[in-house]
N, C-alpha and C positions, 0 to 999 in steps of 0.2 A: 489176959486174953481179950476181955471185952473192951479194954482201952484201945487195943489195936484195931478192933472192928470199928469203933466210933471214930478213931483218927482217920481210917481209910474212908469211911463214909463222909466225913467232913471234907477231906481233900477231893473226893470225887464230886461232891456237891459244889465246891468252889470252882473246880475245873469246868463243870457243866454250866455254871453261871457265866464264867468268862467266855466260853465258846458261844453261848447264847447272845451275849452282848456283841461279840465280834460278828456273828451272823446278822444281827439286826443292823449294825453299822454298814456292813457290806451290802445288804439288801437295799437300804436307803440310798447308798451311793449309786448303785446300779440303776435304781429307779429314777433318780435325779438326772443321771447321764442320759437315760432313755428319753425322758421328757424333754430335755434340752435339745437333743439331736432331732427329735420329732418336730419340735418347734422351728428349728432351723430349716428342716425340709419343707414344712408348710410355708414358711416365710419366702423361700426361694422356689416355690412351686412353679411360678411362671417361667423361670429360667431353665427348668428341666425339660429336655427333649429326649425322645427315645428313637 
C-alpha cells in the first residue's frame, strides 16, 4: 500500500516539475516577443501617425 502512495507522489512531483519547466519556457518566450515588438515600435515611432 505504501509503495503505491510513494509511486503516486513521485509521478506527481515529476509532472509538476515538467509543467513548471514548460511554464518558465513559455514565459520567457512571451517576454522576449514583447520586448522585440516594443523595440520595433520605438524604432518606427516617427513613421506612426494617428
